[in-house]
KOLTOR-708890 format. One record per atom (N, C-alpha, C): x, y, z. Coordinates in steps of 0.1 Angstrom, whole numbers, plus 2048, in hexadecimal, padded with zeros to 3 digits. Example, Ala and Ser with C-alpha at 12.3 -4.5 7.8 and 13.67 -1.06 7.14 Angstrom:
<recs>
8847C784E
87B7D384E
8847DF84E
8807EA847
8897F5847
88180084F
</recs>
This chain:
<recs>
ADD30DA98
ADB305AA0
AD8311AAD
ADF31AAA9
ADC327AB4
AD232CAB2
ACD32EAA3
ABD336AA5
AB2327AA7
AB531EAA8
AAD316AAA
AA8315ABC
AB2318AC3
AB931BACF
AAD327AD1
AB132FACB
AAC33BAD1
A9D33DAD1
A98339AC1
A89335ABF
A8432CACA
A87322AD1
A8131CADA
A86322AE3
A8D329AE9
A8D330AF6
A8233AAF8
A80341AEB
A7634FAEB
A69348AED
A6733DAE4
A57334AE8
A55331AF2
A6132BAFF
A5C32AB08
A58338B13
A6433EB10
A6334DB18
A50352B17
A50350B0B
A43354B0A
A3834EB0B
A37341B0C
A30338B13
A2E33BB20
A37337B26
A3933AB32
A36347B3C
A36354B33
A2C360B35
A20362B34
A1C355B29
A0F357B27
A03354B38
A0C34AB3C
A05344B49
A0834AB54
A0E355B54
A1235EB5D
A02366B66
9FE36AB71
9F7373B74
9FE382B6E
9F838CB6B
9FB399B66
9F73A2B73
9FF3ADB72
9FB3B8B7E
9F13BCB7B
9EE3C1B6B
9E53C7B63
9DA3C1B60
9CF3C0B67
9C03B8B5D
9C13B9B4F
9C03B0B4A
9BE3AFB3D
9B43B7B35
9AE3BEB2C
9A53C4B28
99A3B9B26
9903BDB2D
9843B3B26
9813B4B19
97C3A9B13
9763A9B02
9653ABB08
9603B2B02
9523B6B03
94D3A6AFF
9433A2B09
93D395B04
92E399AFF
927394AF6
91C393AF3
90D38EB02
90D395B0B
904393B15
8F838EB0A
8EF382B12
8E1383B0C
8D938FB14
8CC395B0A
8C839FB12
8BE398B17
8B039EB1F
8A9396B23
89E39BB1D
894392B17
88B397B09
87D396B16
8733A0B17
8673A0B1B
860394B13
85B38BB17
850382B0E
84838CB06
841386AFB
83838DAF4
82D38FAFC
82639DAF8
8193A0B04
80C39BAFA
803394B06
7F838FAFF
7ED395B01
7E939CAF4
7DF3A9AF0
7CE39EAF1
7C83A2AFC
7BA398AFD
7AF3A0AF5
7A839BAF1
79E39FAE5
7933A6AF1
78F3B5AED
7843BCAF2
7773B2AF2
7703B1B01
7643ADAFF
7553B4AFE
7503B4AF5
7453BFAF0
7403C2AFC
73C3CEAFF
7313D0B0A
7223C8B0D
7233C2B13
7133B7B17
7153ABB13
7233A8B0B
722399B06
726390B14
721383B12
720379B1C
72336AB15
72535FB1C
723353B18
72134CB26
712340B26
70E33CB2B
70B32BB26
704326B2E
700318B30
6F4314B2F
6ED312B22
6E1314B23
6DB304B2B
6E42F9B26
6E02EEB2D
6EA2E7B30
6EE2DCB3A
6E22DBB43
6E22E5B4E
6D62E9B58
6D32F6B5F
6DA2F2B6C
6DF2FBB73
6E22FCB82
6DB2F1B8A
6E22EAB90
6DA2E0B98
6D62D1B94
6D52D0B83
6CD2C5B7F
6DA2BCB83
6D22ACB82
6D22A3B82
6D3299B77
6E0296B70
6E1290B67
6E9284B63
6E627DB5A
6EE26FB59
6FB273B51
70826DB4F
70E26FB40
70B262B38
711266B2C
717272B28
708281B27
71028CB2B
70A299B2E
70B2A2B23
7022A6B1C
7022B0B10
7012BDB19
70B2C3B16
70C2D2B18
7082DDB0C
7002E9B0D
6FE2F0B03
7012FBB03
70C304AFD
711312AFE
70631CAFC
709325B04
700333AFE
70B33FAFF
707348AF5
70E350AF3
70435EAED
707368AF6
707376AEF
711381AED
70A389AE3
714393AE1
721393ADA
723383AD6
72C381ACC
72C372AC4
736372AB7
73136CAB1
73B35BAB7
73B34FAAC
73F347AB2
749346AA6
755346AA9
75F340A98
76B337AA2
76F32EA94
774326A9C
786327A9F
78D320AA7
799328AAD
7A332BAA1
7A7334AA2
7B4336A95
7B0342A89
7A1341A8C
79B34EA86
798357A8B
7A1361A86
79C373A89
792377A83
78537BA8F
77A383A85
77738DA92
771397A8F
7713A0A9B
76539DAA3
76739CAAC
75B396ABC
75338AAB7
75E381AB9
75B373AB8
76636FAC3
76735EAC5
76B359ACB
767348AC9
76B342AD1
768331AD0
76632FAE1
75D323AE3
75B31FAF2
766317AF7
768317B01
76D30DB0D
766307B1A
7642FEB16
75C2F7B25
7662F2B31
7692F8B3D
76E2F8B46
7662F0B52
76B2E1B53
7682D7B5C
76E2D4B67
7682DCB71
7702DFB81
7762E3B82
7782F0B7B
7872F7B7D
780302B7B
78830DB7C
78731FB76
796324B71
79132CB6B
7A0331B63
7A8338B6B
7B7338B6C
7BC33DB77
7C5349B71
7C7348B64
7CD353B5E
7CB35AB53
7C1363B54
7BC36AB46
7C7372B3B
7D5371B3D
7D9372B35
7E1370B2D
7DC35DB2B
7E5353B25
7D934CB1D
7DF344B15
7D333AB0F
7CE331B1C
7C0331B17
7B8322B22
7BE319B1A
7C4312B24
7CA2FFB22
7C02F7B1E
7CC2EDB18
7BB2E4B16
7C52D9B19
7B92D3B22
7BB2C6B28
7AC2C0B2B
7AD2B6B34
7A02B2B3A
7972BAB3F
7972C7B44
78F2CEB4B
78D2DAB46
7982DFB3C
7932EAB33
7912E4B2A
7852E2B22
7812DAB12
7832E2B08
7892E4AFF
78A2F1AF4
77F2EBAE8
77A2F5AE2
7712F2AD6
7762FDACD
77D2FBAC8
785303ABF
77F303AB2
7792FAAB0
76F2F8AA5
764300AA1
75E303AAE
74F30FAAC
745308AB0
7482F9AB4
73C2F5ABC
7372FBAC7
72A2FAAC6
723303AD1
71C2F6AD9
71B2E9ADC
7192E0AE5
7232D5AE6
7242CCAF2
72E2C5AF3
7282B6AF7
72C2ABAF5
7262A1AFE
73029AB06
73129CB13
73A296B1D
73928BB24
740280B28
744276B30
74627EB3D
73E27BB48
744283B54
73E278B5F
749276B65
74626DB75
73C26EB7B
738265B82
72A267B90
73426FB99
72427DB9D
728287BA8
728292BA1
72B29BBAC
72C2AABA4
7362B2B9D
7302B7B96
73A2C0B88
7362D1B8A
73D2D5B87
73B2E2B83
73F2ECB77
7392EDB6C
73C2F3B61
7372FEB5E
744305B59
741316B51
748314B41
74631AB3E
74A323B31
75232CB32
75B32BB27
767339B27
76633AB17
765345B14
766348B04
77734EB05
77E347AF9
78A347AF6
78D352AEB
797357AE9
79635FADA
79C355ACC
7A035AAC4
7A834DAB9
7B5349ABD
7BC34BAC9
7C3346ACE
7C3341ADC
7B733FAE1
7B3337AE9
7B1340AF8
7B5350AF5
7BA359AFE
7AD35FB01
7A8360B13
799365B16
798374B10
78A37CB12
78B386B09
78D390B14
78C39CB14
78F3A3B1C
7843AEB21
77B3ACB2C
77B3A7B35
779394B32
77A38CB3B
77937DB35
76837AB34
765377B2A
755372B2A
75A360B2F
75335CB3C
751354B43
741352B4A
73A348B46
72D345B4A
72D342B57
724343B62
720340B6C
722331B6E
728330B7B
72531DB7B
71A316B79
71930EB75
7112FFB71
7132F5B7A
70D2F5B89
7112E6B8A
7082DFB8F
70C2D3B86
7052C8B85
70A2BBB8C
6FF2B2B90
7012A2B97
70029DB8B
709294B8A
708288B7F
706279B86
6FB273B84
6F6265B8D
6F8259B81
6F6250B88
6FC246B7D
6EC23DB78
</recs>
């Protein structure tokens, strides 16, 4: 019985002592802090000298009816579908009433940034009546603009009913 009392007393002292603040700070255990990592660098494909992208039709200032057929032009590069990495190639993106805001990222895919990742060189669009500004931008295999970016001069059209 004495042994049991001694063990119980020792356990109580040990438990009581564990909850007390110590005058000396406990040695800190090293923790694995997350190390910040830089996002992967986006490497833009170089534009060949003299390369340009442009809209063949409609012409700037044209009055058109919807649907509108837009014919793409390209000089100094070839067209390759998205995902195909061939030198001096890219694919078209038609910008409708918008501009590219960040050249270091892939061109977004939405109603104003229309992707032609299969290598298409023209498109037929339904556009609401009114004024619209069209631009072409060439993107590489990952939809990233070339360096310097290849963006056409704007073509302003008036869609009439």
